[in-house]
C-alpha positions in Angstrom: -8.5 16.5 -9.4 -5.5 17.8 -7.4 -7.8 19.0 -4.7 -9.6 15.7 -4.1 -8.9 13.9 -0.9 -7.0 10.6 -1.4 -9.6 8.6 0.5 -13.2 9.4 1.4 -15.4 6.6 2.7 -18.9 7.1 4.1 -20.8 4.1 5.5 -18.9 1.8 3.1 -20.1 -1.8 2.9 -18.1 -4.5 1.1 -19.3 -8.1 0.9 -17.2 -11.2 0.3 -19.4 -14.2 -0.4 -22.5 -13.4 1.6 -20.6 -11.9 4.5 -20.2 -8.1 4.9 -16.5 -7.7 5.7 -16.9 -3.9 5.9 -20.1 -3.0 7.6 -20.5 0.8 7.4 -16.9 1.9 7.5 -16.2 5.7 7.3 -12.8 7.1 6.9 -11.2 10.3 5.5 -7.5 10.5 4.7 -5.6 13.6 3.9 -2.7 14.0 1.5 0.7 13.2 3.0 -0.7 11.2 5.9 0.7 7.9 7.1 -2.3 6.1 8.6 -1.9 2.9 10.6 -4.8 0.5 10.4 -4.8 -1.6 13.5 -7.2 -4.3 14.7 -7.5 -8.1 15.1 -7.3 -10.6 12.3 -10.5 -10.7 10.3 -11.5 -7.2 11.3 -11.5 -5.9 7.7 -8.1 -4.2 7.4 -7.1 -6.1 4.2 -10.6 -5.6 2.7 -10.4 -1.9 3.4 -7.1 -1.7 1.6 -8.4 -3.7 -1.4 -11.5 -1.6 -1.6 -9.3 1.6 -1.7 -7.3 -0.1 -4.5 -10.4 -0.7 -6.6 -10.1 -4.4 -6.4 -13.4 -5.2 -4.8 -16.9 -3.7 -5.2 -18.4 -1.1 -3.0 -21.7 -2.8 -2.1 -23.4 0.1 -0.4 -22.4 3.5 1.0 -20.2 6.1 -0.7 -16.5 6.0 -1.5 -14.0 8.1 -3.5 -10.3 7.4 -3.9 -8.2 10.1 -5.6 -11.3 11.6 -7.0 -12.7 8.4 -8.5 -16.1 7.2 -7.4 -15.7 3.6 -6.3 -19.3 2.8 -7.3 -18.8 3.7 -11.0 -15.1 4.2 -11.7 -13.1 1.9 -9.5 -11.0 0.6 -12.4 -9.4 4.0 -12.9 -8.1 3.9 -9.3 -5.7 1.0 -10.0 -3.4 3.1 -12.2 -2.8 5.6 -9.4 -2.4 3.4 -6.3 0.2 0.9 -5.2 -0.9 -2.1 -3.2 1.5 -4.4 -1.5 -0.3 -7.4 0.1 0.9 -10.6 1.6 1.7 -11.8 -1.9 4.4 -9.8 -3.5 3.0 -9.6 -7.0 6.2 -10.6 -8.7 7.0 -12.8 -11.7 9.2 -15.6 -10.4 10.8 -16.3 -13.8 12.0 -12.7 -14.2 15.0 -11.1 -12.5 14.8 -8.5 -9.8 15.6 -5.7 -12.3 13.1 -7.0 -14.8 10.3 -7.1 -12.3 11.0 -3.6 -11.1 11.3 -2.3 -14.7 8.0 -4.0 -15.7 6.0 -2.3 -12.9 7.8 1.0 -13.4 7.2 1.2 -17.1 3.4 0.7 -16.6 3.5 4.4 -15.4 6.2 5.6 -17.7 9.1 5.5 -15.3 12.5 6.2 -16.8 15.5 3.9 -16.7 17.1 6.3 -14.2 14.0 6.1 -11.9 14.0 2.3 -12.1 17.7 2.2 -11.3 17.1 4.6 -8.3 14.3 2.4 -7.0 16.6 -0.7 -7.1 19.4 1.2 -5.3 16.9 2.6 -2.7 16.1 -0.9 -1.6 19.7 -2.2 -1.8 18.9 -4.4 -4.9 21.5 -2.9 -7.3 24.6 -4.8 -8.3 24.6 -8.6 -8.2 21.1 -9.1 -6.9 19.5 -7.1 -9.8 20.2 -10.0 -12.1 19.0 -12.8 -9.9 15.7 -14.5 -10.7 13.0 -13.8 -8.2 12.4 -17.6 -7.7 15.9 -17.8 -6.2 15.5 -15.0 -3.7 15.0 -15.2 0.0 11.7 -14.0 1.5 13.2 -10.8 2.6 14.8 -10.1 -0.8 11.5 -10.7 -2.5 9.8 -8.2 -0.2 12.5 -5.7 -1.0 11.9 -6.3 -4.7 8.2 -5.7 -4.3 8.9 -2.5 -2.4 11.3 -1.3 -5.1 8.6 -1.9 -7.7 6.2 0.2 -5.6 8.8 3.0 -5.5 9.3 2.8 -9.3 5.5 3.1 -9.8 5.4 6.5 -8.2 2.0 5.7 -6.6 -0.1 8.6 -5.2 -1.7 6.3 -2.6 0.4 3.5 -1.0 -1.7 0.6 0.5 0.5 -1.7 2.5 -0.5 -4.9 4.3 2.1 -6.0 6.8 4.9 -4.4 4.8 7.7 -5.2 7.3 7.1 -9.0 7.1 10.1 -10.9 5.9 12.5 -7.9 6.2 15.6 -7.9 8.5 16.2 -5.0 10.9 18.1 -3.0 8.3 15.4 -3.6 5.7 12.7 -2.5 8.1 14.5 0.8 8.9 15.1 1.4 5.2 11.4 0.8 4.5 10.4 3.3 7.2 12.6 5.9 5.7 11.3 5.3 2.2 7.7 5.7 3.5 8.6 8.9 5.3 10.2 10.3 2.2 7.3 9.4 0.0 4.9 11.1 2.4 7.0 14.2 2.5 6.9 14.2 -1.3 3.1 14.2 -1.3 2.2 10.5 -1.3 -0.5 9.2 1.1 0.2 5.9 2.9 -2.1 3.5 4.6 -0.4 0.6 6.5 -2.2 -2.4 8.0 0.1 -3.9 10.7 0.2 -5.9 13.9 3.6 -4.5 14.7 2.1 -1.6 16.6 5.3 -0.3 18.2 7.1 0.1 14.9 4.2 1.1 12.7 2.8 3.4 15.4 6.0 5.3 15.5 6.0 5.6 11.7 2.3 6.7 11.5 1.0 10.2 11.7 -2.5 8.9 12.7 -4.0 5.6 13.8 -7.4 4.1 13.2 -8.8 0.9 14.5 -10.8 -1.5 12.4 -13.1 -3.7 14.4 -16.0 -5.8 13.0 -15.9 -4.1 9.7 -16.1 -0.5 11.1 -13.5 2.1 11.6 -12.8 4.2 14.7 -10.3 7.1 14.5 -7.8 7.0 17.3 -6.4 10.4 16.4 -3.1 11.9 15.4 0.2 10.7 16.9 1.9 13.3 19.2 
């Protein structure tokens, strides 16, 4: 399992309703890469991330994520990836610390790891005990990112992760992602903020009309 590539897609087709949102997408991602997915709205970036998270079916073609065949075993992928979409996936009636602890404990994270994740995203202290429903948009995004850190995901799938963050939060997120990649995690980021995300990425791909074109490694 350790030798499996994080992402291997070959002519992948994914259909939402009757419309093929991915229409023969091929992509290979190596361990430790930070890959920027760029392209216009509706091109298939979010669908690609959700396919890699095991959340939607692979209609045709071949796909493996972390060694799991997306045609037969996509449910197993979910325990090893972390997906952060436009929705933060938080429980509004729980506090910041309770949300991060909940997600961390799904993978057996210790109290120390949960505390470190909160501190990493500047959510320790007073904010830790605040209900998520009372947070600002930026604070909710930080909480979702802290939960992702606590989950120790092998594959990070991020859809516009800088949205809602102030300048300091954006810089902190970039450093978190770089550290995660250095530690062996693989990261795929869909973003329209090409200057920032392009600097962060080690490689860029373009998603257009449900297909993927590799733009090569960043210099």
